[in-house]
C-alpha positions in Angstrom: -18.3 -69.9 14.8 -15.3 -68.9 16.1 -13.4 -70.7 13.5 -15.4 -70.1 11.0 -15.1 -66.2 11.5 -10.6 -66.8 11.7 -11.1 -67.9 8.1 -13.7 -65.5 6.7 -11.0 -63.2 8.2 -8.2 -63.8 6.1 -9.7 -64.0 3.6 -11.1 -60.5 4.1 -7.2 -59.2 3.6 -7.3 -60.1 0.6 -11.1 -58.4 0.0 -8.9 -56.3 -2.9 -8.2 -59.4 -4.3 -11.3 -60.3 -4.7 -14.5 -60.2 -7.6 -17.8 -59.4 -7.5 -18.4 -63.1 -8.5 -16.2 -63.8 -5.5 -18.2 -61.6 -3.2 -21.2 -63.4 -4.1 -19.6 -66.9 -2.9 -18.5 -65.7 0.0 -21.4 -64.5 1.0 -23.7 -67.4 0.6 -21.5 -69.4 2.7 -22.4 -67.8 5.9 -25.9 -67.0 7.7 -27.3 -64.1 8.3 -25.8 -63.6 11.6 -22.7 -64.5 10.8 -23.0 -61.7 7.8 -24.2 -59.4 10.6 -21.1 -60.5 13.0 -18.8 -59.2 10.2 -20.4 -56.5 9.3 -19.7 -55.3 12.9 -16.4 -56.0 13.3 -15.5 -54.2 10.1 -17.6 -51.3 11.0 -16.1 -51.2 14.0 -13.0 -51.6 12.3 -12.9 -49.0 9.8 -14.5 -46.7 12.7 -10.7 -47.6 14.4 -9.4 -46.2 11.9 -10.4 -43.3 11.1 -10.8 -42.0 14.5 -6.5 -43.4 15.1 -6.1 -41.1 11.4 -8.0 -38.0 12.9 -6.5 -38.2 16.0 -2.5 -39.1 14.5 -3.5 -35.8 12.1 -5.3 -33.2 13.9 -3.0 -34.2 18.0 -0.1 -35.8 16.9 0.9 -33.4 13.9 1.1 -29.8 13.2 1.3 -27.9 10.9 4.7 -27.0 9.3 5.5 -24.9 5.7 6.0 -27.5 2.9 9.6 -26.4 0.2 7.6 -25.2 -3.1 6.3 -22.6 -5.3 7.2 -19.3 -6.4 7.4 -15.9 -5.5 7.0 -12.7 -7.6 8.2 -9.1 -6.4 7.9 -5.7 -8.6 10.7 -3.3 -7.2 10.9 0.3 -8.0 14.2 0.9 -9.3 17.0 -1.3 -11.2 20.4 -2.9 -9.3 23.9 -0.9 -9.5 25.7 -2.5 -7.0 24.4 -6.5 -5.4 27.8 -5.3 -3.3 27.2 -5.1 1.1 29.9 -2.7 0.7 27.9 -0.9 -1.6 24.2 -1.6 -1.3 23.2 1.7 1.4 22.8 4.0 -1.3 20.2 2.8 -2.9 17.1 0.3 -1.6 16.9 -1.7 -4.5 20.8 -2.2 -3.4 19.6 -3.4 -0.2 16.8 -4.9 -1.0 18.6 -7.9 -3.0 21.8 -7.5 -1.2 19.6 -8.9 1.4 18.6 -11.8 -0.3 22.6 -12.8 -1.6 24.7 -12.2 1.7 24.5 -12.2 5.2 26.1 -10.7 8.0 27.3 -11.6 11.4 24.0 -11.6 12.9 20.7 -10.4 11.5 17.2 -9.1 13.2 14.4 -11.8 14.0 10.6 -11.2 13.8 10.3 -8.7 16.5 12.9 -6.3 16.0 15.8 -8.5 18.0 19.6 -9.2 17.0 20.2 -12.9 16.9 23.6 -14.6 15.7 23.3 -15.2 11.7 26.9 -16.2 10.6 28.1 -15.9 13.9 27.3 -18.6 15.8 27.8 -16.9 19.2 28.8 -14.0 20.4 30.4 -12.6 23.6 30.6 -8.5 24.2 33.1 -7.4 26.8 35.4 -4.6 28.0 32.6 -2.2 28.9 31.0 -2.7 25.7 34.3 -2.1 23.7 35.4 -5.5 22.6 33.7 -7.8 20.6 34.0 -11.3 20.5 32.9 -13.3 17.4 32.9 -17.4 16.9 31.9 -18.3 13.3 29.4 -21.1 12.7 32.2 -23.6 11.2 29.9 -26.3 8.8 29.9 -23.4 5.8 31.0 -22.3 2.9 30.4 -20.7 -0.9 29.9 -22.1 -3.5 33.2 -23.7 -4.8 33.4 -25.5 -1.5 35.9 -22.8 0.3 35.5 -22.2 3.8 33.7 -18.8 5.5 37.0 -17.9 7.4 37.0 -15.2 10.0 39.6 -14.4 6.7 36.5 -13.4 5.0 35.4 -11.4 7.3 38.7 -9.2 8.6 38.9 -8.8 4.8 35.6 -7.3 4.3 35.8 -5.2 7.5 39.1 -3.1 5.7 37.5 -3.2 2.3 35.3 -0.6 3.8 37.5 1.1 5.9 39.7 1.8 3.0 38.8 5.2 1.2 39.9 3.8 -2.1 37.2 1.6 -2.0 34.6 4.8 -1.6 32.2 3.0 0.6 29.4 4.7 2.0 29.7 2.6 5.0 33.2 3.9 6.2 32.3 5.7 8.6 31.1 3.6 9.8 33.8 1.1 10.8 37.1 4.3 11.7 38.6 3.4 14.6 37.4 -0.3 15.1 40.1 -2.5 14.6 39.7 -6.6 14.3 42.1 -9.5 15.3 42.0 -12.4 14.1 42.2 -15.3 17.0 42.0 -18.4 14.7 40.1 -19.8 11.3 36.8 -19.5 13.2 37.3 -16.8 16.0 37.8 -12.8 16.7 38.2 -10.0 17.9 36.5 -6.4 17.2 38.0 -3.7 18.8 35.9 -0.6 19.1 38.1 3.5 20.5 34.8 3.8 22.7 32.2 1.9 23.4 29.6 2.1 21.2 26.1 0.4 22.6 24.2 0.1 19.2 27.8 -1.3 17.6 25.8 -4.8 16.7 23.8 -3.0 14.3 26.7 -2.6 12.0 27.2 -6.2 12.6 24.5 -6.9 10.2 26.7 -6.0 7.5 26.9 -8.8 4.8 30.2 -10.3 4.6 32.1 -11.1 1.0 34.4 -14.0 0.5 38.2 -13.2 0.1 39.2 -15.1 -2.9 37.0 -13.7 -4.8 37.4 -10.3 -3.9 41.0 -9.9 -2.9 42.2 -9.5 -6.3 39.6 -6.5 -7.6 41.5 -3.3 -7.9 40.1 -0.2 -6.3 39.7 1.5 -9.5 38.2 -1.5 -10.9 35.9 -1.7 -7.7 32.9 0.2 -8.8 33.3 -1.5 -12.3 33.0 -4.6 -11.9 30.7 -7.7 -13.1 30.7 -9.5 -9.2 29.0 -6.1 -8.2 26.0 -8.3 -9.4 27.2 -11.4 -9.8 27.5 -11.3 -6.3 28.1 -14.6 -3.9 27.7 -14.8 -0.7 26.4 -16.8 2.0 22.2 -15.4 2.5 19.6 -17.3 1.8 19.1 -17.2 -1.9 21.3 -17.2 -5.1 21.0 -15.2 -8.2 20.5 -17.9 -11.1 19.2 -15.7 -14.0 19.4 -12.0 -15.0 17.1 -10.9 -17.7 17.7 -7.9 -19.5 16.0 -5.6 -22.4 17.3 -4.6 -25.8 18.8 -1.2 -24.4 21.1 -3.4 -21.8 18.8 -2.5 -19.1 18.0 -5.6 -16.1 14.4 -5.9 -16.2 14.2 -9.3 -13.6 16.3 -11.3 -12.0 16.0 -15.0 -10.6 16.8 -16.7 -7.3 16.7 -19.9 -6.0 17.2 -21.2 -2.7 21.4 -21.3 -0.9 22.1 -24.9 -0.3 24.9 -23.8 1.8 22.8 -21.9 4.1 22.0 -23.0 7.4 18.4 -22.8 7.3 16.3 -24.2 3.7 14.4 -21.6 2.3 11.0 -22.8 1.2 9.9 -20.7 -1.6 11.9 -23.1 -4.2 11.8 -20.2 -7.0 11.9 -15.7 -6.1 11.6 -13.6 -9.3 12.2 -10.1 -8.6 11.0 -7.5 -11.7 12.4 -3.7 -12.1 9.5 -1.2 -12.9 10.2 2.7 -13.1 7.8 3.6 -11.2 5.1 3.0 -8.8 2.5 3.8 -11.4 4.3 0.5 -13.4 4.7 -1.5 -10.3 0.2 -1.5 -9.6 -0.2 -2.4 -13.5 1.9 -5.3 -13.2 0.1 -6.0 -10.3 -3.3 -5.6 -12.0 -2.2 -8.0 -14.7 -0.9 -10.7 -12.1 3.1 -10.9 -13.2 3.9 -10.1 -9.9 2.7 -11.3 -6.3 3.3 -8.0 -4.3 5.7 -4.7 -3.3 6.1 -1.8 -1.1 3.6 0.7 -1.3 6.1 4.2 -2.1 2.9 6.1 -1.3 -0.5 5.7 0.8 -1.9 7.0 -1.9 -2.8 3.8 -3.8 -3.6 2.1 -1.0 -7.5 2.5 -0.7 -7.7 1.9 -4.7 -5.6 -1.9 -4.3 -8.2 -3.0 -0.9 -10.5 -3.7 -4.3 -8.0 -6.1 -5.9 -7.8 -9.4 -5.4 -6.1 -11.5 -2.4 -3.8 -8.9 -1.2 -3.1 -8.6 2.4 -1.5 -5.1 3.8 1.0 -5.8 6.1 1.5 -2.0 8.1 4.8 -2.5 9.1 7.3 0.3 11.7 10.3 1.6 10.0 12.1 4.0 12.7 11.8 7.1 10.1 10.3 10.3 10.4 9.8 13.5 7.9 10.4 16.5 8.7 11.6 19.9 7.6 14.7 20.6 8.1 15.5 24.7 8.3 19.6 25.7 6.7 20.4 29.0 8.5 23.6 29.8 6.8 21.4 30.2 3.4 18.5 31.8 4.7 18.8 35.2 7.1 15.3 34.9 7.3 15.0 31.0 8.3 18.2 32.4 11.1 15.3 34.0 13.3 14.5 31.6 15.3 11.2 33.8 16.2 9.9 33.1 12.6 10.4 28.7 13.2 8.7 29.0 16.4 6.2 30.7 14.1 6.0 28.2 11.2 6.2 25.0 13.9 2.1 26.9 14.9 1.2 27.0 11.6 1.6 23.7 10.8 -1.4 21.2 10.8 0.7 17.5 11.1 -3.2 16.4 11.6 -4.1 17.2 8.1 -1.3 15.9 6.4 -1.7 12.2 8.2 -5.5 12.5 8.1 -6.4 13.6 4.9 -3.0 13.1 2.9 -1.3 10.4 4.4 -4.8 8.6 4.6 -4.0 7.9 8.7 -1.5 5.3 7.3 1.3 7.8 9.9 2.0 8.7 13.3 2.2 12.6 14.0 5.9 13.5 14.7 6.7 15.6 17.0 10.8 15.1 17.9 14.1 13.5 16.8 13.5 10.0 17.9 10.3 8.1 15.9 7.3 6.2 17.5 8.3 6.2 21.2 11.5 3.9 20.7 13.5 2.8 24.1 10.5 3.9 25.5 11.4 7.4 25.6 8.4 9.9 26.0 7.3 12.5 23.7 8.9 16.5 24.0 7.1 18.3 26.6 7.6 21.0 24.2 4.8 20.5 21.0 4.1 23.3 18.9 0.3 22.2 18.0 -1.7 24.1 15.2 -2.6 27.5 15.7 -2.6 30.0 13.2 -3.5 32.9 15.3 0.1 32.2 18.1 1.8 31.6 15.2 0.5 35.7 13.9 1.3 36.6 17.3 5.0 35.4 17.6 5.9 37.1 14.0 3.5 40.1 15.1 5.5 40.9 18.6 8.9 40.0 17.1 8.7 42.4 14.3 7.2 41.1 10.7 4.5 43.2 9.5 1.8 42.7 6.9 3.7 44.3 3.0 2.6 44.5 0.1 0.6 41.9 -1.5 -0.4 40.1 2.5 3.1 39.4 2.6 5.4 40.1 6.0 8.6 42.5 6.1 10.8 43.4 8.3 14.1 45.6 8.6 17.1 43.7 9.4 20.3 44.2 11.9 22.2 45.3 8.8 19.2 47.8 8.2 17.8 45.7 4.7 14.1 45.7 4.4 13.4 41.7 4.1 10.4 39.7 3.1 9.3 36.7 4.6 10.4 34.6 1.8 12.0 31.1 1.0 12.2 27.9 -0.4 10.7 24.8 0.3 12.7 22.1 -1.3 10.9 18.2 -1.3 11.2 15.1 -4.3 8.8 15.0 -6.5 7.1 11.6 -4.8 3.3 12.1 -4.6 3.0 12.0 -1.4 6.1 15.1 -0.5 4.4 17.0 -2.9 1.0 16.9 -1.3 2.9 17.7 1.8 5.0 20.6 0.5 2.1 21.9 -0.8 -0.1 21.8 2.4 2.7 23.2 4.1 3.3 26.1 2.0 -0.6 26.8 2.3 -0.3 26.9 6.1 2.2 29.2 6.0 1.4 31.7 3.8 -1.8 32.3 6.4 0.4 33.8 8.4 2.2 35.6 6.0 5.0 34.4 4.4 6.0 33.1 0.9 7.2 29.9 0.5 8.2 28.7 -2.7 7.9 25.4 -4.1 11.5 23.4 -5.6 10.6 20.0 -6.5 13.9 18.0 -7.5 13.6 14.3 -8.9 13.4 11.8 -6.4 17.1 10.0 -8.2 18.6 13.5 -7.7 18.1 14.8 -4.5 21.2 13.5 -2.9 23.7 15.0 -5.2 22.0 17.9 -6.1 20.6 19.4 -3.2 21.2 17.1 -0.2 24.8 16.7 0.2 26.5 20.1 -0.8 23.3 21.1 1.1 21.8 23.2 -1.3 18.2 24.2 0.3 17.2 26.7 2.6 14.5 24.6 3.7 14.4 20.4 3.1 11.3 18.4 3.7 13.1 15.0 3.9 13.3 11.8 5.6 15.3 10.3 8.3 15.6 6.6 9.2 17.2 5.3 12.2 17.1 2.2 14.1 14.6 -0.2 16.6 18.2 1.1 19.1 18.4 5.3 17.5 21.0 6.9 17.4 21.0 9.9 16.6 24.5 10.9 16.3 24.3 11.3 12.1 21.9 13.1 11.9 22.1 15.9 15.0 26.1 15.7 15.8 28.2 19.3 15.2 30.6 17.3 13.3 27.9 15.7 10.4 26.6 18.9 9.2 28.7 18.3 6.1 28.3 15.8 3.9 28.4 12.0 4.2 27.1 13.6 7.4 23.4 13.7 7.7 22.9 16.8 9.9 20.5 18.8 7.5 20.2 21.3 9.4 23.5 22.1 9.8 22.8 22.0 13.4 25.1 22.6 16.0 25.0 22.3 20.4 27.9 21.7 22.5 25.9 20.3 24.9 23.6 18.8 22.8 26.8 16.9 21.1 27.5 16.1 24.4 24.0 14.1 25.1 24.8 12.2 22.2 28.0 10.9 23.0 26.8 9.0 26.3 23.8 8.3 25.2 25.4 6.2 22.2 28.1 4.7 25.3 25.7 4.6 27.4 25.1 0.7 28.6 22.6 1.5 30.9 18.6 1.7 29.4 17.8 4.1 31.5 20.3 6.7 31.6 20.4 6.2 27.7 16.9 7.1 28.4 17.9 10.5 30.4 20.6 11.3 27.8 17.9 11.4 24.9 15.0 13.0 26.4 17.1 16.1 27.8 19.0 15.9 23.8 14.9 16.3 22.5 14.1 19.5 24.6 17.3 20.8 23.3 16.1 19.7 20.1 12.9 21.6 20.7 13.2 25.0 22.1 16.1 25.3 19.1 13.6 24.4 16.5 16.1 23.8 13.8 13.7 21.3 12.4 10.1 21.1 11.9 9.0 17.5 12.6 6.1 15.8 10.4 5.0 12.2 10.6 6.3 9.3 10.8 4.8 7.3 8.0 4.1 3.0 8.3 6.2 0.6 5.4 2.9 -0.8 3.5 4.1 -3.7 2.2 1.2 -5.4 0.0 1.4 -9.4 -0.6 -1.6 -11.7 -2.3 -2.7 -14.5 0.4 -0.7 -17.3 -1.2 2.3 -16.4 0.8 2.1 -17.0 4.4 4.5 -17.1 7.0 5.7 -13.0 6.8 6.0 -11.7 10.1 7.4 -9.0 11.0 6.6 -6.2 13.1 9.4 -3.4 13.5 12.1 -3.0 10.8 15.1 -0.8 10.2 15.4 -0.5 6.4 12.6 -1.7 4.2 15.2 -4.4 2.7 14.7 -6.1 6.7 11.2 -8.1 5.0 14.2 -10.1 3.7 15.4 -11.4 7.1 13.9 -14.8 7.7 12.7 -14.9 4.1 14.1 -18.5 4.7 10.8 -19.6 6.8 7.7 -17.6 3.7 6.2 -20.2 1.7 3.1 -20.8 -0.4 1.6 -24.6 1.8 2.1 -26.5 4.1 2.1 -29.8 5.4 1.6 -31.8 9.1 4.2 -33.3 10.7 4.7 -35.2 13.9 5.6 -33.4 16.5 
């Protein structure tokens, strides 16, 4: 029987070739016992094969992203400078620059700095010297190699005032020395512990840019036809009849050391958030950043949509320009306004709990820095008492007034300037209502968001300013509070000056010992809260809304919204099973 079964098995190997007629003939040649044996044998073989297949799939393989798919994102605004030397002034430009260019280092998903174009780096000379080693296998689109010369060129261009880079201040006093084709030193005049954040700067190809003269730097077409070594490259630009850019398409950069999974990336540009949300509802885009939390409730009802609430080291506050208001120059007034500010209402009712209350100049407990011991909790009666004791009496129409040292009667009156973003106008209105309860007259000055930098911030044309400040995950508040930063391009919006604070900020940015750095910053916060140059309001979440079909988005904390793209090569629309 064994021999007969072997013969039958040889026939079975060719079963796919047999017709029904052949099957019938084959079965007639076997006894009932032989048929049962064959069926048992086949059952065992099939079961074994099925088991091995299942075992291989679930236990010997893992799920991994697969290449392919399309992702379309909407952005408010229009690109102007897709150029790392110029992009910092515009969120649109920063977003696109992050896609197209890479720096020496970048951030991973949890905000840590890791090598990018650099293969490695070492910190020497007590934090004043950085030695970088570039990857040796990277080349530009025309097959020219990435070398030290490209890095030297980029940094020196930014340092040159003729090129008008807004990043120039970040690199003043910094020297770069070439060692060889792939190694170089960056030397700082003094130790600067957060320096590696500067090294995320996208690198320009020297051989493409070196012939562009300073007077043409802002005008060259290279700013809209960028050549970089980032994760994606521009493949198509679509304009309307007026010449405005309406969309751009990007494909994975084959020269980047890690290939992106999503095969086509489309970026569409819109004038405002209303247009952005409408485009999403039309299924024109798959994702976008919410500039206002006010739309989140409505969008929750929309199709498959995931909201990523990402920590961003930024806060909003009211900055007092005491040089333009005698009223706000009085610390008792600023203290009263602080007590009369209902932060809980702002966060709960206006921002729908998509923010954290901010009580100091360093957001959400960065570096494990404790919140300031001095706080001004909402207390209308305490605010009134402070004004009463300092001579501010209720006058006509309920507005307080006081005789100043110069003998003039001054009313408790000032203007609050902010942008026309819905959130900002609502917060400003809430502040106005709060402060009018204690006898202040507040005039709201609402400025278009695209005009506030030139009209108000740079010339410091405001009395009180509701605005935001962005630090980094390794915070350095120097540019926001040091006395040398009171004028543009510094960002000391309160025009604050305190020699002790200057010393603490200078010490902290050079300190490599985290314990000592924390001590400096906690002392800095205490003085700020005593002097009250600003009222700190809230630190909003960065809300990124993306279709559920996009997988692999993993960002716990980022420095700027554009950094959501730093690891876009890991995003994907589908997966496959691969061997472990």
